[in-house]
C-alpha positions as semicolon CSV with decimal commas, in nm:
position;residue;x (nm);y (nm);z (nm)
1;X;-0,287;-2,744;-3,062
2;X;-0,121;-2,837;-2,717
3;X;0,231;-2,921;-2,898
4;X;0,250;-2,608;-3,072
5;X;0,201;-2,418;-2,739
6;X;0,484;-2,613;-2,572
7;X;0,694;-2,568;-2,861
8;X;0,670;-2,213;-2,867
9;X;0,726;-2,159;-2,492
10;X;1,039;-2,386;-2,519
11;X;1,162;-2,151;-2,776
12;X;1,080;-1,840;-2,576
13;X;1,267;-1,974;-2,276
14;X;1,579;-2,064;-2,460
15;X;1,593;-1,782;-2,661
16;X;1,529;-1,504;-2,385
17;X;1,771;-1,585;-2,116
18;X;2,110;-1,405;-2,064
19;X;2,357;-1,601;-1,876
20;X;2,637;-1,433;-1,976
21;X;2,738;-1,284;-1,619
22;X;2,785;-1,629;-1,473
23;X;2,592;-1,571;-1,162
24;X;2,278;-1,468;-1,295
25;X;2,016;-1,595;-1,565
26;X;1,831;-1,260;-1,667
27;X;1,457;-1,364;-1,790
28;X;1,463;-1,107;-2,062
29;X;1,106;-1,260;-2,194
30;X;0,929;-1,162;-1,863
31;X;0,741;-0,849;-2,005
32;X;0,583;-1,014;-2,284
33;X;0,482;-1,303;-2,056
34;X;0,362;-1,096;-1,737
35;X;0,338;-0,731;-1,849
36;X;0,647;-0,640;-1,623
37;X;1,034;-0,663;-1,655
38;X;1,227;-0,866;-1,407
39;X;1,296;-0,717;-1,060
40;X;1,646;-0,712;-0,905
41;X;1,625;-0,796;-0,516
42;X;1,947;-0,648;-0,388
43;X;1,968;-0,735;-0,023
44;X;2,237;-1,023;-0,057
45;X;2,405;-0,912;-0,376
46;X;2,705;-0,682;-0,408
47;X;2,680;-0,343;-0,544
48;X;2,897;-0,475;-0,862
49;X;2,629;-0,769;-0,924
50;X;2,370;-0,515;-0,879
51;X;2,516;-0,279;-1,127
52;X;2,593;-0,529;-1,401
53;X;2,242;-0,671;-1,380
54;X;2,098;-0,346;-1,401
55;X;2,288;-0,250;-1,717
56;X;2,194;-0,580;-1,889
57;X;1,825;-0,553;-1,825
58;X;1,820;-0,179;-1,926
59;X;1,954;-0,262;-2,255
60;X;1,647;-0,478;-2,314
61;X;1,352;-0,318;-2,145
62;X;1,207;0,042;-2,088
63;X;1,239;0,027;-1,711
64;X;1,438;-0,125;-1,411
65;X;1,368;-0,177;-1,050
66;X;1,604;-0,271;-0,779
67;X;1,463;-0,346;-0,423
68;X;1,632;-0,366;-0,092
69;X;1,957;-0,152;-0,187
70;X;2,122;0,008;0,087
71;X;2,273;0,379;0,065
72;X;2,635;0,265;-0,032
73;X;2,510;0,032;-0,290
74;X;2,287;0,276;-0,438
75;X;2,573;0,528;-0,444
76;X;2,797;0,280;-0,661
77;X;2,504;0,189;-0,921
78;X;2,436;0,556;-0,964
79;X;2,760;0,640;-1,026
80;X;2,821;0,383;-1,292
81;X;2,485;0,393;-1,463
82;X;2,363;0,741;-1,581
83;X;1,971;0,812;-1,479
84;X;1,922;0,582;-1,200
85;X;1,715;0,733;-0,930
86;X;1,765;0,637;-0,553
87;X;1,464;0,640;-0,340
88;X;1,631;0,606;0,005
89;X;1,306;0,543;0,207
90;X;1,205;0,274;-0,002
91;X;1,543;0,131;-0,034
92;X;1,496;0,100;-0,415
93;X;1,665;0,197;-0,717
94;X;1,461;0,295;-1,058
95;X;1,547;0,362;-1,419
96;X;1,286;0,458;-1,693
97;X;1,412;0,498;-2,043
98;X;1,198;0,805;-2,094
99;X;1,323;0,928;-1,783
100;X;0,975;1,056;-1,748
101;X;0,741;1,035;-1,413
102;X;0,401;0,829;-1,439
103;X;0,186;1,006;-1,676
104;X;-0,132;1,172;-1,486
105;X;-0,473;1,010;-1,511
106;X;-0,770;0,969;-1,323
107;X;-0,722;0,616;-1,202
108;X;-0,458;0,537;-0,926
109;X;-0,355;0,301;-0,666
110;X;-0,386;0,414;-0,301
111;X;-0,125;0,328;-0,042
112;X;-0,220;0,376;0,308
113;X;-0,034;0,307;0,618
114;X;-0,101;0,317;0,986
115;X;0,212;0,501;1,109
116;X;0,532;0,685;1,031
117;X;0,710;0,370;1,145
118;X;0,536;0,209;0,864
119;X;0,649;0,417;0,575
120;X;0,935;0,262;0,467
121;X;0,764;-0,037;0,378
122;X;0,464;0,191;0,230
123;X;0,709;0,355;0,009
124;X;0,861;0,041;-0,126
125;X;0,507;-0,051;-0,215
126;X;0,457;0,293;-0,379
127;X;0,784;0,316;-0,567
128;X;0,722;-0,030;-0,717
129;X;0,379;0,065;-0,850
130;X;0,499;0,372;-0,983
131;X;0,805;0,208;-1,144
132;X;0,556;-0,008;-1,318
133;X;0,362;0,257;-1,435
134;X;0,088;0,335;-1,206
135;X;0,000;0,672;-1,041
136;X;-0,008;0,624;-0,668
137;X;-0,214;0,842;-0,398
138;X;0,001;0,821;-0,060
139;X;-0,215;0,839;0,264
140;X;0,012;0,817;0,572
141;X;-0,035;0,810;0,927
142;X;-0,374;0,716;0,938
143;X;-0,401;0,447;1,204
144;X;-0,684;0,325;1,425
145;X;-0,572;0,492;1,718
146;X;-0,650;0,801;1,587
147;X;-0,912;0,693;1,324
148;X;-1,071;1,029;1,247
149;X;-0,732;1,097;1,088
150;X;-0,844;0,789;0,848
151;X;-1,179;0,955;0,762
152;X;-1,067;1,283;0,659
153;X;-0,857;1,091;0,369
154;X;-1,160;0,803;0,274
155;X;-1,255;1,009;-0,053
156;X;-0,921;0,956;-0,175
157;X;-0,889;0,605;-0,068
158;X;-1,234;0,502;-0,205
159;X;-1,138;0,649;-0,572
160;X;-0,859;0,443;-0,624
161;X;-0,848;0,094;-0,846
162;X;-0,677;-0,106;-0,559
163;X;-0,573;0,003;-0,196
164;X;-0,240;-0,114;-0,018
165;X;-0,254;-0,125;0,337
166;X;0,047;-0,116;0,549
167;X;0,051;-0,162;0,934
168;X;0,230;-0,307;1,235
169;X;0,127;-0,347;1,568
170;X;-0,186;-0,583;1,547
171;X;-0,272;-0,462;1,182
172;X;-0,613;-0,344;1,242
173;X;-0,615;-0,081;0,945
174;X;-0,659;-0,353;0,710
175;X;-1,009;-0,489;0,861
176;X;-1,124;-0,135;0,903
177;X;-1,057;-0,035;0,544
178;X;-1,211;-0,364;0,417
179;X;-1,521;-0,274;0,512
180;X;-1,531;0,085;0,361
181;X;-1,396;0,038;0,005
182;X;-1,545;-0,152;-0,286
183;X;-1,177;-0,233;-0,436
184;X;-0,928;-0,485;-0,368
185;X;-0,750;-0,418;-0,049
186;X;-0,369;-0,575;-0,018
187;X;-0,260;-0,601;0,348
188;X;0,104;-0,558;0,415
189;X;0,190;-0,660;0,802
190;X;0,501;-0,487;0,921
191;X;0,770;-0,552;1,166
192;X;0,678;-0,231;1,361
193;X;0,553;-0,322;1,743
194;X;0,669;-0,431;2,065
195;X;0,776;-0,775;2,199
196;X;0,439;-0,971;2,143
197;X;0,388;-0,836;1,799
198;X;0,681;-1,104;1,734
199;X;0,834;-0,913;1,446
200;X;0,496;-0,869;1,272
201;X;0,334;-1,249;1,303
202;X;0,074;-1,081;1,510
203;X;-0,034;-0,814;1,235
204;X;0,015;-1,087;0,991
205;X;-0,220;-1,338;1,145
206;X;-0,466;-1,040;1,234
207;X;-0,499;-0,983;0,857
208;X;-0,508;-1,343;0,770
209;X;-0,819;-1,372;0,993
210;X;-0,986;-1,025;0,907
211;X;-1,351;-1,063;0,896
212;X;-1,380;-0,804;0,613
213;X;-1,411;-0,937;0,261
214;X;-1,193;-0,844;-0,013
215;X;-0,869;-0,859;0,148
216;X;-0,567;-1,033;0,044
217;X;-0,236;-1,062;0,241
218;X;0,142;-1,051;0,171
219;X;0,439;-1,147;0,351
220;X;0,579;-0,941;0,641
221;X;0,743;-0,602;0,521
222;X;0,682;-0,704;0,170
223;X;0,625;-0,372;0,026
224;X;0,743;-0,489;-0,316
225;X;0,480;-0,777;-0,331
226;X;0,196;-0,545;-0,250
227;X;0,278;-0,271;-0,486
228;X;0,358;-0,508;-0,764
229;X;-0,008;-0,686;-0,715
230;X;-0,173;-0,359;-0,693
231;X;0,001;-0,240;-1,036
232;X;-0,142;-0,555;-1,199
233;X;-0,494;-0,506;-1,066
234;X;-0,481;-0,140;-1,158
235;X;-0,324;-0,158;-1,510
236;X;-0,563;-0,456;-1,613
237;X;-0,846;-0,258;-1,490
238;X;-0,720;0,025;-1,704
239;X;-0,680;-0,187;-2,023
240;X;-1,072;-0,307;-1,985
241;X;-1,179;0,049;-1,948
242;X;-1,017;0,147;-2,289
243;X;-1,151;-0,136;-2,466
């Protein structure tokens, strides 16, 4: 039995890689293994590289997401590939074969951020989750400096299947919400803050040391990682509800 599994995996890894571009080996079998297609990280890639990878992935899957894409690169990709949508605040590009938005439904992810300065990272999380097929409710500018703003939106947050919490400065919002909700909380420290925040390290350590249970933490400014994990939680929970 173990030998058959190993042979099957080797066959999959050999047959489902596109290395024809030379500078990238595209993992075409990732949706079958993990549920979601490979995502393009655009920060260090040229516009031409992003567009070429985007085209190849679009030929094999129903959705493509590219993160950390600046405005100039985004303009090039959109000119070259029809149907690509640019999300400037999230610095992301998305493409859906159907061209349709995420379908409405009762279940959703809540993306919560402490301040307006944290919105770009929160938007990266939200756009990621939406591209991967989850509905998202955004709850922004509800940090602890005016915590009454959070309580006004608490019913929406408590109704989510998973909560992404994005905060800079001391990152306290994750601990507060961890003690108020009964679903997984994915905390994202941001590099927003004054000198002693150490470009997000202070918020990262605060979130890692939170006393409230149910909180997991991703890297500084990693909205993509949080949105991806929240989508996994949400969609696996939805599948169980349907069976």
